[in-house]
SEFIMAR-242683 format. One record per residue: residue in three letters; residue number from 1; y, x, z of N, C-alpha, C, O in turn. Coordinates in steps of 0.1 Angstrom, whole numbers, padded with zeros to 4 digits. Layout:
N
r	k	nY	nX	nZ	caY	caX	caZ	cY	cX	cZ	oY	oX	oZ
ALA	NUM	Y	X	Z	Y	X	Z	Y	X	Z	Y	X	Z
...
//
This chain:
100
r	k	nY	nX	nZ	caY	caX	caZ	cY	cX	cZ	oY	oX	oZ
MET	1	-0012	0008	0000	0000	0000	0000	0012	0009	0000	0015	0017	0009
ASP	2	0020	0008	-0010	0033	0016	-0012	0045	0008	-0006	0047	-0003	-0011
GLU	3	0051	0015	0003	0063	0009	0009	0076	0015	0003	0087	0009	0005
LEU	4	0075	0026	-0004	0086	0033	-0010	0084	0034	-0025	0073	0039	-0029
VAL	5	0093	0029	-0033	0092	0028	-0047	0104	0034	-0053	0115	0032	-0049
LEU	6	0103	0042	-0064	0114	0048	-0071	0113	0045	-0086	0102	0046	-0092
PHE	7	0124	0041	-0091	0125	0039	-0106	0136	0049	-0112	0147	0050	-0107
SER	8	0132	0055	-0123	0141	0064	-0130	0137	0064	-0144	0126	0061	-0148
ASN	9	0146	0069	-0153	0143	0071	-0166	0141	0086	-0169	0141	0091	-0181
LYS	10	0141	0094	-0159	0139	0109	-0160	0126	0113	-0154	0122	0109	-0143
SER	11	0119	0122	-0160	0106	0127	-0156	0107	0135	-0143	0098	0136	-0136
GLU	12	0119	0141	-0140	0121	0148	-0128	0119	0140	-0115	0116	0145	-0105
ALA	13	0120	0127	-0117	0118	0118	-0105	0104	0119	-0099	0102	0115	-0088
THR	14	0094	0123	-0107	0081	0124	-0102	0080	0133	-0090	0070	0133	-0082
LEU	15	0090	0142	-0087	0090	0150	-0075	0090	0142	-0063	0086	0147	-0052
PHE	16	0095	0130	-0063	0095	0121	-0052	0081	0117	-0047	0080	0111	-0036
LYS	17	0071	0119	-0055	0058	0116	-0051	0054	0124	-0039	0046	0120	-0030
ALA	18	0059	0136	-0038	0056	0145	-0028	0061	0140	-0014	0055	0145	-0004
ILE	19	0070	0131	-0014	0075	0126	-0001	0071	0111	0001	0076	0104	0010
GLY	20	0061	0107	-0007	0055	0094	-0004	0060	0082	-0013	0056	0071	-0010
PHE	21	0068	0085	-0023	0073	0074	-0031	0062	0071	-0042	0056	0080	-0048
LEU	22	0061	0058	-0046	0054	0055	-0058	0065	0055	-0069	0074	0047	-0069
VAL	23	0063	0064	-0078	0074	0067	-0088	0070	0060	-0102	0059	0061	-0107
HIS	24	0080	0053	-0107	0078	0047	-0121	0089	0053	-0129	0101	0051	-0127
VAL	25	0085	0060	-0140	0095	0065	-0150	0095	0054	-0161	0085	0052	-0168
VAL	26	0106	0047	-0162	0107	0036	-0172	0117	0039	-0183	0126	0048	-0181
ASN	27	0116	0033	-0194	0124	0035	-0205	0136	0025	-0206	0146	0029	-0212
ASP	28	0134	0013	-0202	0144	0003	-0203	0143	-0007	-0192	0134	-0007	-0184
GLU	29	0153	-0017	-0192	0153	-0027	-0181	0142	-0037	-0182	0138	-0043	-0172
GLU	30	0137	-0039	-0194	0126	-0049	-0196	0114	-0044	-0189	0107	-0051	-0182
GLU	31	0111	-0031	-0191	0099	-0025	-0185	0101	-0025	-0169	0092	-0027	-0162
LEU	32	0113	-0022	-0165	0117	-0022	-0151	0114	-0036	-0145	0108	-0037	-0134
ALA	33	0119	-0046	-0151	0117	-0060	-0146	0102	-0064	-0145	0098	-0071	-0136
GLU	34	0094	-0059	-0155	0080	-0062	-0155	0073	-0056	-0143	0065	-0062	-0137
ILE	35	0076	-0044	-0140	0070	-0037	-0129	0075	-0043	-0116	0067	-0045	-0107
LEU	36	0088	-0047	-0115	0093	-0053	-0103	0085	-0066	-0100	0083	-0070	-0088
SER	37	0082	-0074	-0110	0076	-0086	-0108	0061	-0085	-0102	0056	-0094	-0097
GLU	38	0056	-0073	-0104	0042	-0071	-0099	0042	-0063	-0086	0031	-0060	-0081
LEU	39	0053	-0060	-0080	0053	-0052	-0068	0049	-0060	-0056	0050	-0072	-0056
SER	40	0043	-0054	-0047	0038	-0060	-0034	0050	-0064	-0026	0061	-0059	-0027
LYS	41	0048	-0074	-0018	0058	-0079	-0009	0061	-0070	0003	0070	-0072	0010
ASP	42	0052	-0060	0004	0053	-0050	0015	0062	-0039	0013	0064	-0030	0021
VAL	43	0068	-0038	0001	0078	-0027	-0003	0090	-0028	0006	0096	-0039	0007
LYS	44	0093	-0017	0013	0105	-0016	0022	0117	-0011	0015	0128	-0015	0018
VAL	45	0115	-0001	0006	0127	0006	0000	0124	0007	-0015	0113	0012	-0019
ILE	46	0134	0003	-0023	0133	0005	-0037	0145	0014	-0041	0157	0010	-0040
ALA	47	0142	0027	-0044	0152	0036	-0048	0153	0036	-0063	0143	0034	-0070
TYR	48	0164	0039	-0068	0166	0039	-0083	0176	0048	-0088	0186	0051	-0081
ASP	49	0174	0053	-0100	0184	0062	-0106	0197	0053	-0109	0196	0042	-0112
THR	50	0208	0059	-0107	0221	0052	-0108	0223	0046	-0122	0232	0038	-0125
THR	51	0215	0051	-0132	0215	0046	-0145	0212	0031	-0145	0217	0023	-0153
PHE	52	0204	0026	-0136	0200	0012	-0134	0208	0004	-0124	0204	-0007	-0121
LYS	53	0219	0010	-0120	0227	0003	-0110	0231	-0011	-0114	0230	-0021	-0106
PRO	54	0236	-0014	-0126	0240	-0028	-0130	0228	-0037	-0129	0230	-0049	-0125
PHE	55	0216	-0033	-0133	0205	-0041	-0133	0201	-0045	-0118	0199	-0056	-0115
PHE	56	0201	-0035	-0109	0198	-0038	-0095	0209	-0045	-0088	0206	-0053	-0079
ASP	57	0221	-0043	-0092	0232	-0051	-0086	0229	-0066	-0088	0231	-0075	-0079
ASN	58	0225	-0069	-0100	0222	-0083	-0104	0209	-0088	-0098	0208	-0099	-0093
TYR	59	0199	-0079	-0098	0186	-0083	-0093	0186	-0086	-0078	0179	-0095	-0074
SER	60	0193	-0078	-0071	0193	-0080	-0056	0203	-0090	-0051	0203	-0093	-0039
LYS	61	0211	-0096	-0060	0222	-0105	-0056	0217	-0117	-0048	0223	-0121	-0039
ASN	62	0205	-0122	-0052	0200	-0134	-0045	0189	-0131	-0034	0183	-0141	-0030
GLN	63	0188	-0119	-0030	0178	-0116	-0020	0182	-0122	-0007	0194	-0121	-0002
LYS	64	0173	-0128	0000	0176	-0135	0012	0169	-0128	0024	0174	-0129	0036
GLN	65	0159	-0120	0022	0152	-0113	0033	0158	-0098	0034	0165	-0093	0025
LEU	66	0155	-0092	0046	0160	-0079	0049	0155	-0068	0039	0162	-0059	0035
TYR	67	0142	-0070	0036	0136	-0060	0028	0133	-0065	0014	0130	-0077	0013
PRO	68	0133	-0057	0004	0135	-0043	0004	0149	-0039	0004	0158	-0047	0000
LEU	69	0152	-0027	0008	0165	-0021	0007	0166	-0014	-0006	0156	-0009	-0011
TYR	70	0177	-0015	-0013	0180	-0009	-0026	0189	0003	-0024	0200	0001	-0020
LEU	71	0184	0015	-0028	0191	0027	-0027	0193	0034	-0040	0183	0038	-0046
PRO	72	0206	0035	-0045	0208	0043	-0057	0208	0058	-0054	0213	0062	-0045
LEU	73	0201	0065	-0063	0200	0079	-0062	0206	0086	-0074	0202	0082	-0085
PRO	74	0215	0095	-0073	0221	0101	-0084	0212	0112	-0090	0208	0121	-0083
PHE	75	0209	0111	-0103	0201	0122	-0110	0211	0129	-0119	0207	0139	-0126
ASN	76	0224	0125	-0119	0234	0132	-0127	0245	0136	-0117	0248	0129	-0107
ALA	77	0250	0148	-0119	0261	0153	-0109	0273	0144	-0108	0278	0143	-0098
GLU	78	0277	0138	-0119	0289	0129	-0119	0287	0116	-0111	0296	0110	-0108
ASP	79	0274	0113	-0108	0271	0100	-0101	0270	0103	-0086	0268	0093	-0078
GLU	80	0270	0115	-0081	0267	0118	-0067	0276	0111	-0057	0272	0105	-0047
GLY	81	0290	0112	-0059	0299	0106	-0049	0297	0091	-0048	0297	0085	-0037
LEU	82	0296	0084	-0059	0294	0069	-0059	0281	0065	-0053	0281	0056	-0045
ALA	83	0271	0072	-0056	0257	0069	-0050	0257	0071	-0036	0251	0064	-0028
LEU	84	0263	0082	-0031	0263	0085	-0017	0271	0074	-0009	0266	0070	0002
SER	85	0282	0070	-0014	0290	0060	-0007	0282	0047	-0007	0283	0039	0003
GLU	86	0276	0043	-0018	0268	0031	-0018	0256	0032	-0009	0252	0022	-0002
MET	87	0250	0043	-0008	0238	0045	0001	0243	0044	0016	0236	0037	0024
LYS	88	0254	0049	0019	0259	0048	0033	0262	0033	0036	0259	0029	0047
GLU	89	0268	0026	0027	0271	0012	0029	0258	0004	0031	0258	-0005	0039
SER	90	0248	0007	0023	0236	-0001	0023	0229	0002	0037	0224	-0008	0043
ILE	91	0229	0014	0042	0223	0017	0055	0231	0010	0066	0226	0004	0075
ARG	92	0245	0010	0065	0253	0004	0075	0250	-0011	0075	0250	-0017	0086
LYS	93	0249	-0017	0064	0246	-0032	0063	0232	-0035	0069	0231	-0045	0076
SER	94	0223	-0027	0066	0209	-0030	0070	0207	-0028	0085	0199	-0036	0091
ILE	95	0213	-0018	0091	0210	-0015	0105	0222	-0017	0114	0221	-0017	0126
GLY	96	0234	-0020	0108	0245	-0023	0116	0254	-0011	0121	0264	-0014	0128
ILE	97	0250	0001	0118	0258	0012	0122	0259	0022	0111	0251	0022	0102
ASP	98	0269	0031	0112	0271	0041	0101	0264	0054	0105	0269	0061	0114
LEU	99	0253	0057	0099	0246	0069	0102	0251	0082	0095	0250	0093	0101
LEU	100	0256	0080	0083	0260	0092	0075	0275	0094	0075	0280	0104	0069
//
């Protein structure tokens, strides 16, 4: 049972397998949506490449339960600042305090 899932369009993302993520390297949003529809309800964290941010913003909009948490991860240097601030906000919203 995988509780940590990562989506990216870059093969380098497979490195996250070493820390326990189930990694999906996808080519487009259609493939991404298909995989999401088959995910277990036990998934706690869905991390994704910031390339897919618009998709996940829309996808998570109607979420009513606490899990999964959606965390954008920058795989491009220019996305680092935005992704870090979004990750901090997501953590603050989920647990009620600012950890980072």
